[in-house]
C-alpha atoms as one frame of an Amber mdcrd trajectory, in Angstrom:
protein
  17.352 -21.006   3.586  18.343 -22.918   0.451  16.398 -22.873  -2.816  15.860
 -26.610  -2.419  14.052 -25.926   0.858  11.795 -23.428  -0.897  10.629 -26.095
  -3.347  10.170 -28.559  -0.505   7.998 -25.980   1.253   5.999 -25.535  -1.936
   5.285 -29.265  -2.160   4.154 -29.317   1.461   1.958 -26.265   0.886   0.274
 -27.991  -2.084  -0.409 -31.121  -0.032  -1.774 -29.092   2.873  -4.129 -27.146
   0.602  -5.388 -30.245  -1.198  -5.941 -32.111   2.054  -8.387 -29.401   3.124
  -9.842 -28.496  -0.271  -9.371 -31.107  -3.042 -10.484 -28.601  -5.713  -8.427
 -25.697  -4.346  -6.180 -25.196  -7.375  -8.954 -25.923  -9.872 -10.975 -23.140
  -8.261  -7.933 -20.842  -8.115  -7.412 -21.276 -11.854 -10.913 -20.063 -12.662
 -10.001 -16.414 -12.057  -9.954 -13.746  -9.383 -12.502 -11.337  -7.955 -10.751
  -9.443  -5.149 -12.492  -6.641  -3.302  -9.222  -5.060  -2.175  -6.237  -3.409
  -3.808  -3.364  -3.374  -1.318  -0.502  -0.944  -1.964   2.241  -1.740   0.514
   5.957  -1.685   1.124   8.386  -4.198  -0.372   9.783  -4.864   3.114  10.180
  -8.629   3.596   8.501  -8.472   7.028   5.181  -7.176   5.687   3.041  -9.553
   3.618  -0.427  -8.405   2.608  -2.416 -11.634   2.640  -0.899 -12.915   5.871
  -1.392  -9.781   7.962  -4.953  -9.388   6.643  -5.796 -13.064   7.169  -6.787
 -13.473   3.517  -6.157 -16.158   0.917  -4.894 -16.037  -2.690  -7.551 -14.476
  -4.898  -8.920 -12.155  -2.211  -6.525  -9.197  -2.496  -4.743  -7.614  -5.478
  -1.284  -6.480  -4.389   1.249  -3.855  -5.427   4.407  -3.322  -3.385   7.288
  -0.885  -3.685   9.734   0.898  -1.404   7.740   2.826   1.230   4.298   2.132
  -0.335   4.424   5.090  -2.706   1.771   6.203  -5.208   3.653   8.365  -7.708
   1.724   9.670 -10.696   4.508   9.015 -13.222   5.189   5.484 -11.941   3.590
   3.483 -14.760   3.863   0.285 -12.753   1.774   1.595  -9.850  -0.641   3.496
 -12.094  -1.211   0.419 -14.269  -1.975  -1.668 -11.182  -4.465   0.936  -9.946
  -6.118   1.190 -13.371  -6.431  -2.585 -13.735  -7.678  -3.133 -10.187 -10.278
  -0.362 -10.272 -11.432  -0.468 -13.892 -11.228  -4.188 -14.670 -11.286  -6.089
 -11.373 -13.791  -3.596  -9.931 -12.234  -3.520  -6.470 -14.105  -1.306  -4.026
 -11.440  -0.768  -1.369  -8.031   0.758  -2.093  -5.658   0.225   0.814  -2.378
   2.080   1.272  -0.521   0.295   4.057   2.717   1.605   5.509   4.578   0.142
   8.453   6.586   1.361  11.392  10.364   0.787  11.162  10.203   1.433   7.393
  13.703   1.642   5.959  12.621   3.790   3.033  11.042   6.417   5.263  14.038
   6.382   7.593  16.424   6.830   4.656  14.403   9.845   3.496  14.968  11.474
   6.894  18.730  11.334   6.388  20.954  13.481   4.188  22.980  10.638   2.634
  23.385  10.362  -1.141  21.814   7.003  -2.007  22.271   7.127  -5.763  19.378
   5.721  -7.763  17.175   5.810  -4.678  17.453   9.612  -4.451  14.528  10.533
  -6.762  12.282   7.932  -5.127  13.133   9.085  -1.612  12.660  12.709  -2.678
   8.931  12.006  -2.860   8.989  11.050   0.831  11.049  14.148   1.613   8.293
  16.140  -0.090   5.883  14.683   2.465   8.240  15.866   5.210   8.328  19.336
   3.626   4.515  19.520   3.577   4.341  18.624   7.269   7.607  20.165   8.433
   6.152  22.206  11.290   4.405  19.231  12.875   7.370  16.901  12.429  10.000
  19.356  13.634   7.981  19.892  16.807   8.445  16.208  17.717  11.654  15.914
  19.738  11.776  12.129  20.044  13.358  10.842  16.808  11.544   7.492  16.877
   8.174   9.182  17.340   9.024  11.597  14.534   9.949   8.630  12.347   6.655
   6.869  13.153   4.673  10.032  12.447   6.330  10.451   9.045   5.324   6.863
   8.253   1.707   7.816   9.001   1.845  11.095   7.089   3.393   9.348   4.115
   0.473   6.906   4.026  -1.915   9.834   4.198  -0.259  11.635   1.285  -0.203
   8.486  -0.847  -3.941   8.171  -0.244  -4.302  11.743  -1.480  -2.286  10.811
  -4.571  -4.716   7.958  -5.258  -7.686  10.257  -4.874  -6.164  12.630  -7.431
  -6.402   9.989 -10.188  -9.164   9.978 -12.794  -9.884   6.256 -12.433 -10.507
   6.571  -8.681 -12.698   9.671  -9.058 -14.718   7.975 -11.796 -15.205   4.797
  -9.771 -16.293   6.817  -6.733 -19.016   8.463  -8.792 -20.159   5.119 -10.209
 -20.012   2.844  -7.144 -19.016   2.588  -3.490 -15.247   2.767  -3.988 -13.219
   4.260  -1.159  -9.586   4.726  -0.109  -8.129   3.636   3.232  -4.837   4.423
   4.954  -3.352   1.829   7.293  -0.133   1.297   9.215   1.172  -2.135  10.205
   2.947  -2.151  13.560   5.788  -4.636  13.124   6.358  -4.604  16.893   2.865
  -5.841  17.790   1.446  -7.259  14.544  -1.519  -4.871  14.681  -3.077  -3.102
  11.718  -3.880   0.516  12.549  -6.580   2.337  10.599  -5.623   6.000  10.159
  -9.272   6.787   9.355  -8.501   8.693   6.186 -11.389  11.034   5.345 -11.765
   9.965   1.716 -14.760  12.121   0.838 -13.380  15.091   2.789 -10.059  14.928
   0.939 -11.860  14.520  -2.381 -13.983  17.600  -1.711 -10.940  19.624  -0.615
  -8.860  18.875  -3.717 -11.584  18.931  -6.372 -11.001  22.566  -7.334  -7.561
  21.628  -8.670  -7.660  17.873  -9.282 -11.201  17.291 -10.553 -11.139  14.983
 -13.591 -14.295  14.140 -15.581
C-alpha cells in the first residue's frame, strides 16, 4: 500500500465519521475518559480498539513486543501511572496473542542482538514455569501455553506496582489477562485472580 493511499483512506474515514456524527471530531477534541488501559503486543495483526469493538477515546493503549510489563521500562511505567493516576481507568488489560513472534523468539537459542535483554524477560517466564512447559510435547501447544503464562506474569508485574496497589485500595480497579486468538478472532479471558495474586505477593511487594 502506498502512502498516498493511506491519506486517501484517511479522507474517506473522516467523511464516513462525519456522515454519521457531524460533531464527531469536535467531541473527540474535548478530551478522553477511557475506562480501560490495554497493554498489548506491537504485532500488526492485533489492534486494540478493533478487536474490542471500541472507538477512539474509549481505551488507552500501550503496545510493545510481546505485551511486556517491565519495571525499569519507563515508557510502560509512565503509561500505567498516567492511565491509573490521571485518567482513573478501572480496568488494566494485558492482552497477548497466539502466534506471537516475540514469544516464539524467546523459545529459541538464537542471538538476536538488541532484542536479547527484552526476550530474556520472556525466558524468565519460561524458567518460572519450566516443569509445566517441558511436560508439553507438542511444540505449538507449548508455544501457546507460554503466551498465556507470559500474560499471567505481566499481570503479576502490574500488581506489584505502587500505583496499582494504591488504586485498588481507593476504588474498584482490577487487572485482567487476555489472549487474542489470531486464528479465530476470539478474545480469551484467562480469568486472572487479581485479589488472590495481590494477597499472595503482599509479603514481599506491599507498597504503601
